[in-house]
C-alpha positions as CSV (number, residue, x, y, z in Angstrom):
1,M,-55.9,142.2,67.3
2,L,-54.2,140.8,70.3
3,D,-52.0,142.5,72.9
4,F,-49.1,140.3,72.8
5,K,-47.0,142.2,75.3
6,T,-49.7,141.6,77.9
7,L,-50.0,138.0,76.8
8,W,-46.6,137.5,77.5
9,G,-46.9,138.8,81.1
10,Q,-49.7,136.7,82.0
11,A,-48.0,133.5,80.4
12,L,-45.8,131.1,82.3
13,T,-42.3,130.6,82.4
14,F,-41.3,126.9,81.2
15,P,-40.4,125.6,85.0
16,E,-43.6,127.5,86.2
17,F,-45.8,125.3,83.4
18,L,-44.0,122.4,84.3
19,A,-44.8,122.8,88.2
20,A,-48.5,123.2,87.5
21,S,-48.5,120.2,85.3
22,T,-50.7,117.5,86.6
23,K,-51.0,114.9,83.3
24,H,-47.5,114.1,82.0
25,K,-44.9,116.4,83.7
26,G,-42.5,113.3,84.1
27,L,-42.5,112.9,80.2
28,W,-41.9,116.8,80.0
29,E,-38.9,116.9,82.4
30,G,-37.5,113.7,80.9
31,I,-37.6,114.9,77.4
32,Y,-36.2,118.1,78.5
33,A,-33.2,116.3,80.3
34,I,-32.4,114.2,77.2
35,A,-33.1,116.9,74.5
36,R,-29.7,117.8,72.3
37,I,-29.7,121.1,70.5
38,P,-28.0,120.9,66.9
39,A,-24.5,122.5,67.2
40,W,-25.5,124.8,64.2
41,A,-28.7,126.2,66.3
42,T,-26.7,127.1,69.2
43,E,-24.5,129.6,67.1
44,T,-27.5,131.2,65.8
45,R,-28.1,134.9,66.5
46,A,-30.9,137.2,66.4
47,P,-30.8,140.6,65.4
48,G,-32.7,141.6,68.3
49,P,-34.7,139.8,71.2
50,R,-37.2,137.3,70.4
51,R,-39.8,135.6,72.4
52,L,-41.2,132.5,71.9
53,L,-44.9,132.5,73.3
54,V,-46.4,128.8,73.1
55,L,-49.9,127.6,73.2
56,A,-50.1,124.1,74.7
57,E,-51.6,121.8,77.2
58,D,-49.7,119.1,79.2
59,W,-51.7,116.5,77.9
60,C,-50.8,116.6,74.1
61,G,-48.0,114.5,72.8
62,D,-47.1,116.9,69.8
63,A,-46.2,119.7,72.7
64,S,-44.6,117.1,74.8
65,S,-42.3,115.9,71.9
66,T,-41.5,119.6,70.8
67,I,-41.7,122.3,73.8
68,P,-39.5,120.8,76.1
69,L,-36.9,121.0,73.2
70,L,-37.4,124.5,72.6
71,A,-37.1,125.5,76.3
72,K,-33.8,123.7,76.1
73,L,-33.0,125.5,72.8
74,V,-33.8,129.0,74.6
75,D,-31.0,127.9,77.4
76,Y,-28.6,128.6,74.6
77,L,-29.6,131.4,72.9
78,P,-29.4,134.6,75.0
79,D,-31.4,136.7,72.6
80,F,-34.4,134.1,73.1
81,D,-37.0,133.5,75.9
82,L,-40.1,131.2,76.1
83,R,-43.5,131.4,77.8
84,V,-46.3,128.9,77.6
85,L,-50.0,130.1,77.3
86,R,-52.3,127.2,78.3
87,R,-54.6,126.7,75.3
88,D,-57.8,126.0,77.2
89,E,-57.5,129.3,79.3
90,N,-57.0,131.1,76.3
91,P,-59.6,130.3,73.5
92,V,-59.4,133.9,72.0
93,V,-55.7,133.4,71.3
94,M,-55.9,129.7,70.1
95,D,-58.9,130.6,67.2
96,Q,-56.2,133.0,65.9
97,Y,-54.3,129.9,65.0
98,L,-56.3,127.1,63.9
99,T,-55.0,124.3,62.0
100,N,-57.8,123.2,59.3
101,G,-60.3,124.5,61.9
102,S,-59.3,122.9,64.7
103,R,-57.4,123.9,68.0
104,S,-54.4,122.0,67.3
105,I,-51.2,122.5,69.4
106,P,-48.4,123.0,69.9
107,I,-48.4,126.8,68.4
108,V,-45.3,128.9,68.9
109,I,-45.9,132.4,68.0
110,A,-42.4,134.2,67.5
111,L,-42.5,137.8,68.6
112,D,-39.8,140.6,68.3
113,Q,-38.1,143.0,70.9
114,D,-41.6,145.0,70.6
115,Y,-43.7,142.1,70.9
116,G,-44.8,142.2,67.2
117,E,-45.5,138.8,65.8
118,L,-42.5,137.6,63.4
119,G,-44.4,134.4,62.2
120,H,-45.8,131.3,64.0
121,W,-45.0,127.5,63.9
122,G,-47.0,124.6,64.8
123,P,-48.5,122.0,65.5
124,R,-45.6,119.5,63.8
125,P,-42.6,120.1,61.9
126,R,-44.1,120.5,58.1
127,E,-42.9,116.6,56.8
128,L,-44.9,115.1,59.7
129,Q,-47.7,117.4,59.5
130,A,-48.1,116.2,55.7
131,W,-47.7,112.7,56.4
132,V,-50.3,112.8,59.4
133,M,-53.0,114.8,57.2
134,A,-52.5,112.3,54.6
135,N,-52.7,109.3,56.6
136,R,-55.0,109.9,59.6
137,S,-58.3,109.1,57.9
138,T,-57.0,105.6,56.7
139,V,-54.4,104.6,59.5
140,P,-55.9,103.8,62.9
141,K,-55.0,105.9,66.0
142,A,-53.3,103.1,67.7
143,E,-50.7,103.0,64.8
144,L,-50.8,106.7,63.8
145,Y,-49.7,107.8,66.9
146,P,-46.7,105.3,67.5
147,K,-45.5,106.0,64.2
148,V,-45.7,109.9,64.9
149,R,-43.5,109.1,68.2
150,Q,-41.0,107.3,65.8
151,W,-40.8,110.2,63.7
152,Y,-40.1,112.5,66.7
153,A,-37.3,110.3,67.9
154,R,-35.5,109.8,64.4
155,D,-35.9,113.5,63.9
156,R,-34.0,114.6,67.4
157,G,-35.9,118.2,67.1
158,E,-33.7,119.2,64.2
159,S,-37.3,119.8,61.9
160,T,-38.7,121.6,65.1
161,V,-35.9,123.8,65.8
162,R,-35.2,124.7,62.1
163,E,-38.5,125.5,61.6
164,V,-39.3,127.7,65.0
165,L,-36.1,129.7,64.1
166,E,-37.4,130.6,60.5
167,A,-40.6,131.4,61.9
168,A,-38.8,134.0,64.1
169,G,-37.3,135.3,61.2
170,L,-33.6,133.7,61.2
171,T,-32.0,132.5,58.4
172,V,-30.7,129.0,59.2
173,P,-28.6,126.4,57.4
174,S,-30.1,124.1,55.0
175,A,-31.2,120.7,56.2
176,A,-28.9,119.0,53.9
177,S,-25.8,120.9,55.0
178,T,-26.4,119.7,58.6
179,A,-27.7,116.5,58.2
180,A,-26.0,113.6,59.9
181,P,-24.7,110.8,57.8
182,T,-27.5,108.6,59.0
183,D,-30.5,111.0,57.9
184,V,-33.9,110.6,59.4
185,A,-36.3,108.3,57.8
186,S,-39.6,109.4,56.9
187,P,-43.1,108.1,58.3
188,E,-43.7,106.7,54.6
189,L,-40.4,104.6,54.7
190,D,-41.2,103.4,58.3
191,Q,-44.6,102.4,56.9
192,A,-43.5,100.6,53.8
193,S,-40.8,98.7,56.1
194,G,-43.0,98.0,58.6
195,A,-41.0,99.9,61.2
């Protein structure tokens, strides 16, 4: 059983994680700077403190597309805090959250006020993860990763925010009730249209 209170104390704040980053620090800072939190999410309130303990590394494209957004989210939510554990320095923790036997990141572990696990999320939003799993053996990496980045850009963090808040035990509005008139296209549609 993991001692989340001790792990939380050892984890880095988002600014500390950025300061220690060596691979893609500028990318992480840039995504944080442009991240926009959906209005519905900024009004979300938890029944008590929530902690988001993240397993990540600065070289991970999925982590750079999601974790800066979550860092921005906790800026808006007074009941939330976020800390980062480096995946490679915490294999015992990582091995509790494997994705199909792989150490895929990021993983966000939602904790309550007593450091009890409420749920976890990762390594990608459900829709994107399903598409990647269905296409990774047939779509060359050189084509797959640009489509993943396009999906993140079109989604603008909506799915990540929604799914992480749900993992933290919160009820959030349905995607249909908060979708903008120009809804996010799925990777399948992008692939079919040649985008």
